[in-house]
C-alpha positions in Angstrom: -198.8 -73.7 -136.0 -195.3 -72.1 -136.1 -196.4 -69.8 -133.2 -197.3 -72.9 -131.2 -193.9 -74.6 -131.8 -192.2 -71.4 -130.7 -194.3 -71.3 -127.5 -193.6 -75.0 -126.8 -189.9 -74.5 -127.2 -190.0 -71.6 -124.7 -192.0 -73.7 -122.2 -189.4 -76.6 -122.5 -186.6 -74.1 -121.9 -188.3 -72.5 -118.9 -189.0 -76.0 -117.4 -185.4 -77.1 -118.0 -184.1 -74.0 -116.3 -186.3 -74.6 -113.2 -185.1 -78.2 -113.0 -181.5 -77.0 -113.2 -182.0 -74.5 -110.5 -183.7 -77.1 -108.3 -180.8 -79.6 -108.8 -178.3 -76.8 -108.0 -180.1 -75.8 -104.8 -180.3 -79.4 -103.7 -176.6 -79.8 -104.4 -175.9 -76.8 -102.3 -178.1 -78.0 -99.4 -176.6 -81.4 -99.5 -173.1 -80.0 -99.5 -173.9 -77.7 -96.7 -175.3 -80.5 -94.6 -172.3 -82.7 -95.3 -170.0 -79.9 -94.4 -171.8 -79.3 -91.2 -171.7 -83.0 -90.4 -168.0 -83.3 -91.2 -167.3 -80.2 -89.1 -169.4 -81.6 -86.2 -167.6 -84.9 -86.6 -164.2 -83.1 -86.6 -165.3 -81.1 -83.5 -166.4 -84.2 -81.8 -163.2 -85.9 -82.4 -161.3 -83.2 -80.5 -163.6 -83.5 -77.5 -163.1 -85.1 -74.1 -166.7 -85.9 -72.9 -167.8 -86.7 -69.4 -171.0 -87.8 -67.7 -171.2 -86.6 -64.1 -174.1 -87.9 -61.9 -174.6 -87.0 -58.3 -177.5 -88.9 -56.6 -178.0 -87.8 -52.9 -181.7 -87.0 -52.5 -183.0 -90.6 -52.2 -186.6 -90.9 -51.4 -186.6 -94.2 -49.5 -183.4 -93.9 -47.5 -181.5 -91.2 -45.7 -180.1 -88.5 -47.9 -176.4 -88.5 -48.9 -175.3 -85.0 -47.9 -172.3 -84.6 -50.1 -173.1 -86.4 -53.4 -174.4 -83.3 -55.2 -171.4 -81.3 -53.9 -169.1 -83.9 -55.1 -170.6 -84.1 -58.6 -170.7 -80.3 -58.8 -167.0 -80.0 -57.9 -165.9 -82.8 -60.2 -167.9 -81.2 -63.0 -166.3 -77.8 -62.5 -162.8 -79.3 -62.6 -163.6 -81.4 -65.7 -164.9 -78.3 -67.5 -161.6 -76.4 -66.6 -159.7 -79.3 -68.1 -161.5 -79.2 -71.4 -164.2 -81.8 -71.0 -167.6 -81.4 -72.4 -169.7 -82.4 -69.4 -173.3 -83.8 -69.3 -174.5 -83.1 -65.7 -177.2 -84.9 -63.8 -178.3 -84.5 -60.2 -180.7 -86.6 -58.2 -181.8 -88.5 -61.3 -184.5 -91.2 -61.4 -184.1 -94.3 -63.5 -185.4 -92.8 -66.7 -183.4 -89.7 -66.4 -180.2 -91.8 -65.8 -181.0 -93.8 -68.9 -181.6 -90.6 -71.0 -178.3 -89.1 -69.7 -176.4 -92.4 -70.7 -178.0 -92.2 -74.1 -176.8 -88.5 -74.7 -173.4 -89.4 -73.4 -173.0 -92.3 -75.7 -174.1 -90.1 -78.7 -171.5 -87.4 -77.7 -168.7 -90.0 -77.4 -168.6 -90.8 -81.1 -165.2 -89.8 -82.4 -164.1 -88.4 -79.1 -160.6 -88.9 -77.7 -161.7 -89.7 -74.1 -164.9 -90.6 -72.3 -165.3 -90.4 -68.4 -168.2 -91.3 -66.2 -168.2 -90.1 -62.6 -171.0 -91.4 -60.3 -171.5 -90.3 -56.7 -174.4 -92.0 -54.9 -175.5 -95.4 -53.9 -174.4 -98.7 -55.7 -175.0 -102.3 -55.0 -174.6 -105.8 -56.4 -177.1 -108.6 -56.8 -176.0 -112.0 -57.7 -172.6 -110.6 -58.8 -174.0 -108.0 -61.0 -173.5 -104.2 -60.2 -176.2 -101.6 -60.2 -176.3 -97.8 -59.7 -179.3 -96.7 -57.7 -181.6 -94.0 -58.9 -183.2 -91.7 -56.4 -186.7 -93.0 -57.1 -186.0 -96.7 -56.1 -188.9 -97.5 -53.8 -188.8 -99.6 -50.6 -192.1 -101.5 -50.7 -191.8 -103.7 -47.7 -188.1 -104.0 -48.5 -188.8 -105.5 -51.9 -187.5 -104.2 -55.2 -186.3 -105.6 -58.6 -183.1 -105.1 -60.4 -185.2 -103.6 -63.3 -185.8 -100.5 -61.2 -182.0 -99.7 -61.1 -179.4 -99.0 -63.8 -176.9 -101.7 -64.7 -173.2 -100.7 -64.4 -172.8 -102.8 -67.5 -175.0 -100.3 -69.4 -172.5 -97.5 -68.3 -169.5 -99.5 -69.6 -171.4 -100.1 -72.8 -172.0 -96.4 -73.2 -168.2 -95.8 -72.6 -167.5 -98.2 -75.5 -168.8 -95.7 -78.0 -165.4 -93.9 -77.8 -162.3 -95.2 -79.5 -160.2 -93.3 -77.1 -159.5 -93.6 -73.3 -162.3 -94.8 -71.1 -162.5 -93.8 -67.5 -165.0 -94.9 -64.9 -164.9 -93.3 -61.4 -167.3 -94.7 -58.8 -167.7 -92.9 -55.5 -170.4 -95.2 -54.6 -171.2 -97.3 -51.5 -169.9 -100.9 -51.8 -172.8 -102.0 -49.6 -176.5 -102.3 -50.1 -178.4 -99.6 -48.0 -181.7 -100.9 -49.2 -181.3 -104.2 -47.4 -181.8 -102.4 -44.2 -183.9 -99.3 -44.3 -182.7 -98.2 -40.9 -179.2 -97.5 -42.2 -177.3 -97.9 -39.0 -174.5 -95.4 -40.0 -176.0 -92.4 -41.6 -172.6 -90.9 -42.2 -171.6 -93.7 -44.6 -172.8 -94.5 -48.1 -174.7 -97.6 -47.1 -175.4 -99.8 -44.0 -176.3 -103.2 -43.1 -174.7 -105.6 -45.5 -171.0 -106.3 -45.9 -171.0 -107.1 -49.6 -170.3 -104.2 -52.0 -169.9 -103.8 -55.7 -168.5 -106.8 -57.5 -165.2 -106.4 -59.3 -165.7 -105.5 -62.9 -164.1 -108.1 -65.2 -164.7 -106.4 -68.5 -162.1 -103.6 -68.1 -159.7 -103.9 -70.9 -158.7 -100.5 -72.2 -160.3 -98.9 -69.2 -159.4 -97.3 -66.0 -161.8 -98.0 -63.2 -161.4 -96.2 -59.8 -163.5 -97.3 -56.8 -163.8 -95.1 -53.7 -162.9 -98.0 -51.5 -162.0 -101.6 -51.3 -164.3 -104.6 -51.8 -166.5 -105.4 -48.8 -165.8 -101.9 -47.3 -167.9 -98.8 -46.9 -167.0 -95.4 -48.5 -167.6 -92.5 -46.1 -169.8 -89.7 -47.2 -167.6 -87.3 -45.2 -168.1 -84.5 -42.7 -167.0 -81.6 -44.9 -168.2 -80.4 -48.3 -166.9 -83.6 -50.1 -166.4 -87.2 -49.4 -162.7 -88.1 -48.7 -162.3 -89.7 -52.0 -163.8 -86.9 -54.1 -162.1 -84.2 -52.1 -158.7 -85.8 -52.7 -159.6 -86.4 -56.4 -160.6 -82.6 -56.9 -157.2 -81.6 -55.4 -155.2 -84.0 -57.5 -157.0 -83.0 -60.8 -155.6 -79.5 -60.3 -152.0 -80.8 -60.3 -150.7 -80.4 -63.9 -148.8 -83.0 -65.8 -149.8 -86.1 -63.9 -150.6 -89.3 -65.8 -154.2 -90.5 -64.9 -153.1 -93.6 -63.1 -150.7 -91.5 -61.0 -153.5 -89.2 -60.1 -155.7 -92.0 -58.7 -152.7 -93.6 -56.9 -152.1 -90.3 -55.2 -155.8 -90.1 -54.3 -155.6 -93.5 -52.7 -152.6 -92.4 -50.6 -154.4 -89.2 -49.5 -157.7 -91.0 -48.7 -155.9 -93.7 -46.6 -154.0 -91.1 -44.7 -157.0 -88.7 -44.1 -159.2 -91.6 -42.9 -156.6 -93.2 -40.7 -156.6 -96.3 -42.9 -160.3 -96.9 -42.6 -160.8 -96.3 -46.3 -158.4 -97.1 -49.2 -159.6 -96.6 -52.8 -159.0 -99.3 -55.3 -157.7 -98.8 -58.8 -158.0 -101.1 -61.9 -155.9 -99.9 -64.8 -155.9 -101.5 -68.2 -155.2 -98.5 -70.5 -153.3 -99.0 -73.6 -151.8 -95.5 -73.6 -151.0 -92.6 -71.3 -153.6 -90.1 -70.5 -153.4 -86.8 -68.7 -156.5 -85.3 -67.1 -154.6 -82.0 -66.6 -152.1 -82.0 -69.5 -150.3 -78.8 -68.4 -146.7 -79.0 -67.5 -146.1 -80.4 -64.0 -143.9 -78.9 -61.3 -141.5 -81.8 -61.6 -141.1 -81.4 -65.4 -140.7 -77.6 -65.0 -138.1 -78.1 -62.2 -136.2 -80.5 -64.3 -136.2 -78.1 -67.2 -134.8 -75.3 -65.0 -131.5 -77.1 -64.6 -128.7 -75.9 -62.4 -128.2 -72.7 -64.4 -131.6 -71.2 -63.9 -131.9 -67.5 -63.9 -133.6 -65.3 -61.3 -136.6 -64.7 -63.7 -136.9 -68.5 -64.3 -136.9 -69.3 -60.6 -139.5 -66.5 -59.8 -141.7 -67.8 -62.6 -141.5 -71.4 -61.2 -142.5 -70.1 -57.7 -145.4 -68.1 -59.1 -146.6 -71.0 -61.2 -146.3 -73.7 -58.6 -146.7 -72.1 -55.2 -147.5 -75.4 -53.4 -144.8 -77.5 -55.1 -142.5 -79.5 -52.9 -139.6 -77.8 -54.9 -140.7 -74.3 -53.9 -138.3 -74.1 -50.9 -135.4 -75.3 -53.0 -136.3 -72.8 -55.7 -136.5 -70.0 -53.1 -133.1 -71.1 -51.7 -131.5 -71.0 -55.1 -133.0 -67.7 -55.8 -131.6 -66.3 -52.6 -128.2 -67.7 -53.4 -128.2 -66.1 -56.8 -129.4 -62.7 -55.5 -126.7 -62.8 -52.8 -124.1 -63.5 -55.4 -125.4 -60.7 -57.6 -125.4 -58.4 -54.6 -121.8 -59.3 -53.9 -120.9 -58.6 -57.5 -122.8 -55.4 -57.5 -120.9 -54.3 -54.3 -117.6 -55.3 -55.9 -118.4 -53.3 -59.1 -119.5 -50.3 -57.0 -116.3 -50.3 -54.9 -114.2 -50.8 -57.9 -115.8 -47.8 -59.6 -115.3 -45.7 -56.4 -111.7 -46.9 -56.2 -111.2 -45.9 -59.9 -112.5 -42.4 -59.3 -110.4 -42.0 -56.2 -107.3 -43.0 -57.9 -108.1 -40.6 -60.8 -108.7 -37.7 -58.4 -105.5 -38.6 -56.5 -103.5 -38.7 -59.7 -105.0 -35.4 -60.6 -104.1 -33.9 -57.3 -100.5 -35.3 -57.4 -100.0 -33.8 -60.9 -101.3 -30.5 -59.8 -99.1 -30.7 -56.7 -96.0 -31.4 -58.9 -96.9 -28.6 -61.3 -97.4 -26.0 -58.5 -94.3 -27.1 -56.8 -92.3 -26.8 -60.0 -93.8 -23.4 -60.8 -93.0 -22.1 -57.3 -89.4 -23.3 -57.5 -89.1 -21.6 -61.0 -90.5 -18.5 -59.7 -88.0 -18.4 -56.8 -85.1 -19.0 -59.2 -86.3 -16.3 -61.5 -86.6 -13.8 -58.7 -83.1 -14.6 -57.4 -81.7 -14.0 -60.9 -83.5 -10.8 -61.3 -82.3 -9.6 -57.9 -78.7 -10.4 -58.7 -79.0 -8.6 -62.1 -80.6 -5.6 -60.4 -77.9 -5.4 -57.7 -75.3 -5.6 -60.4 -76.8 -2.9 -62.6 -77.4 -0.6 -59.7 -73.7 -0.4 -58.6 -71.8 3.1 -59.1 -69.6 3.4 -62.4 -65.8 4.2 -62.2 -64.8 8.0 -61.9 -64.0 9.6 -65.1 -63.1 13.2 -66.1 -65.9 14.8 -67.9 -65.1 15.5 -71.5 -66.0 19.2 -70.9 -62.9 19.5 -68.6 -60.4 18.2 -71.1 -61.9 19.8 -74.1 -59.9 22.6 -75.6 -63.1 24.3 -76.0 -64.2 24.1 -72.3 -67.0 26.3 -71.2 -67.3 28.4 -68.1 -67.5 26.8 -64.6 -71.2 27.7 -64.0 -72.2 25.8 -67.2 -70.4 22.7 -66.1 -72.0 22.8 -62.6 -75.5 23.1 -64.1 -74.8 20.2 -66.4 -73.7 18.0 -63.5 -76.8 19.0 -61.5 -79.1 18.0 -64.4 -77.3 14.7 -64.8 -77.7 14.0 -61.0 -81.4 14.7 -61.2 -82.0 12.6 -64.1 -80.0 9.7 -62.6 -82.1 10.1 -59.3 -85.4 9.9 -61.3 -84.1 6.7 -63.1 -83.1 5.2 -59.8 -86.5 6.0 -58.3 -88.4 4.6 -61.3 -86.2 1.4 -61.1 -87.0 1.1 -57.4 -90.7 1.4 -58.0 -90.6 -1.2 -60.7 -88.5 -3.5 -58.6 -91.0 -3.2 -55.7 -94.0 -3.9 -58.1 -92.2 -7.0 -59.4 -91.4 -8.1 -55.9 -95.1 -7.6 -54.9 -96.3 -9.7 -57.9 -93.8 -12.3 -57.2 -94.8 -12.5 -53.6 -98.5 -12.8 -54.5 -97.6 -15.6 -57.0 -95.5 -17.3 -54.4 -98.4 -17.2 -52.0 -100.9 -18.5 -54.6 -98.6 -21.4 -55.5 -97.9 -22.2 -51.9 -101.7 -22.2 -51.2 -102.3 -24.4 -54.2 -99.6 -26.8 -53.0 -101.2 -26.9 -49.6 -104.6 -27.5 -51.1 -103.3 -30.4 -53.2 -101.6 -31.8 -50.1 -104.9 -31.7 -48.2 -106.7 -33.3 -51.1 -104.2 -36.1 -51.1 -104.7 -36.6 -47.5 -108.5 -36.6 -47.8 -108.4 -39.0 -50.7 -106.1 -41.3 -48.8 -108.6 -41.3 -45.8 -111.5 -41.9 -48.2 -109.7 -44.8 -49.8 -109.0 -46.4 -46.4 -112.6 -45.9 -45.4 -113.7 -47.4 -48.7 -111.4 -50.4 -48.2 -112.9 -50.9 -44.7 -116.5 -50.6 -46.0 -115.7 -52.9 -48.9 -114.2 -55.5 -46.6 -117.1 -55.5 -44.2 -119.7 -55.6 -47.0 -118.0 -58.4 -49.0 -117.5 -60.4 -45.7 -121.2 -60.0 -45.0 -122.1 -60.9 -48.5 -119.8 -63.9 -48.3 -121.5 -65.0 -45.1 -124.9 -64.6 -46.7 -123.7 -66.5 -49.8 -122.4 -69.4 -47.7 -125.6 -69.5 -45.7 -127.7 -69.5 -48.9 -125.7 -72.3 -50.4 -126.1 -74.4 -47.2 -129.8 -73.8 -47.4 -129.8 -74.8 -51.1 -127.9 -78.0 -50.2 -130.4 -78.7 -47.4 -133.5 -78.0 -49.5 -132.0 -80.1 -52.4 -131.4 -83.0 -50.0 -135.1 -82.8 -49.0 -136.4 -83.1 -52.6 -138.1 -86.3 -53.8 -136.0 -88.6 -55.9 -138.0 -87.8 -59.0 -137.0 -84.2 -58.9 -133.2 -84.9 -58.7 -132.3 -85.6 -62.3 -129.4 -83.0 -62.2 -126.1 -83.7 -60.5 -126.0 -80.3 -58.9 -128.7 -77.8 -58.1 -126.8 -75.2 -56.2 -124.9 -73.3 -58.8 -123.9 -73.5 -62.5 -121.0 -75.7 -63.4 -117.7 -73.8 -63.7 -116.8 -72.8 -67.2 -113.2 -72.5 -68.5 -113.5 -68.8 -68.8 -114.9 -66.8 -66.0 -117.2 -63.8 -66.5 -115.6 -60.4 -66.4 -117.8 -59.3 -63.5 -116.6 -62.3 -61.4 -112.9 -61.6 -62.2 -113.5 -57.9 -61.4 -115.0 -58.9 -58.0 -112.1 -61.2 -57.2 -109.6 -58.5 -58.2 -111.3 -55.9 -56.0 -111.2 -58.3 -53.0 -107.6 -59.2 -53.7 -106.7 -55.5 -53.3 -107.8 -55.6 -49.7 -106.4 -59.1 -49.0 -109.8 -60.8 -49.0 -108.9 -63.7 -51.4 -109.1 -67.5 -51.0 -107.0 -70.2 -52.6 -110.0 -71.0 -54.8 -110.1 -67.3 -56.0 -106.4 -67.5 -56.7 -106.9 -70.5 -58.9 -109.7 -68.7 -60.7 -107.4 -65.6 -61.2 -104.7 -67.9 -62.4 -106.7 -70.1 -64.8 -110.0 -68.4 -65.6 -109.3 -64.7 -65.7 -107.1 -63.9 -68.7 
């Protein structure tokens, strides 16, 4: 009995453990699912979702050549701009309904939803329809139930709490009213009534490819005029979406010679940017009048087709000319400094050599006078031997005199040799010093010639640089005058405003030009007030 109780307790503990493990596993699974759902919802909330449909291969009417191209190009641009795109080409009614359903599901929590449709569209009794490719012409009769209501598209767009965009490059006419389609190059033929104006448009932007009661051309190139213009404008960064479609309308009207003018209905409650990158206008305004060479080159590379590019190039040329002028001034100032230093060294050497030569000549003159004085004969005296009371014999006296004469002669000869040697050394030193003086004089003349040549070259170079600078500044002024009004937020775009204290390089340039007389009154004022 006791053994049975123990076994029972073990069974209860085992069962409790199994239940606990099951509950824990279920909790983990539920937590994982919730986490995935929340992550998916968070990811969806960051998305911009688009539905792009291009219907061109109609089975009952002539094909629209460009609808698929239009849809492909719009889809590619939207993907580049961060949209998650649901694509559909040549869809029948059921496929269009399925695409709308997927689109509506993807829109939940998104920040923007966009529908682009290229193909046939029509209205019946004031209600708009998009035409699937499988709409049949049975003796010219068909029912609205075979098409897709545009209201269903608007209803799908309402699944987003963000911006809603509807772009219709569709015929505003009913091609199925006349199977013959008198104009195969247009999206529709026969009737004059197109899509009815959509009244339920609050919080939406709706762009139509043409005006009411008009026909939108299919185009002779790859795209229709409307889609071709839209593709180009979508690539322009920093434009608010309403501005994008206004520019599209202007371009289409111009390209078609006024035959087609898109219509725009805007009821957005916030700004929205298809291409949120910085625009050329914004970047230009940020540059300001003190933009550097690097900033201007970056602007030109980023916006090669901007209307401000010519002005940027003109400013870049003006800055580079000014920098070249300053470089020339610094180069010539350095050459002038070296020439001055060499000239001062030559003049110091010349003065030293001249002084040494003069001292050498004075020293030689003193030595000559001293030698001449010391070589004169002494006064006659009676030899002590003749007056001595102990005088020797006459032969001894004569021998002594002869020895004295020989000794004196040797002394004189030695003195003469030493004098000749000194004169030879002195002559050589004089010649060396004279040669050095002549060399220094030649250096002085050469340096003076180089300085004159440098001044001429500097004057010519600075005059040329000044002419280039004036030409560049005129070009800047001309290009700035051509800029659109929206790009002219600055008072000046030619050069930076003057500062109370001029840069050292500018002052150095003016000083260098002042040395050769190339200075204007403005430069004088700068030297007086800005260079201290």
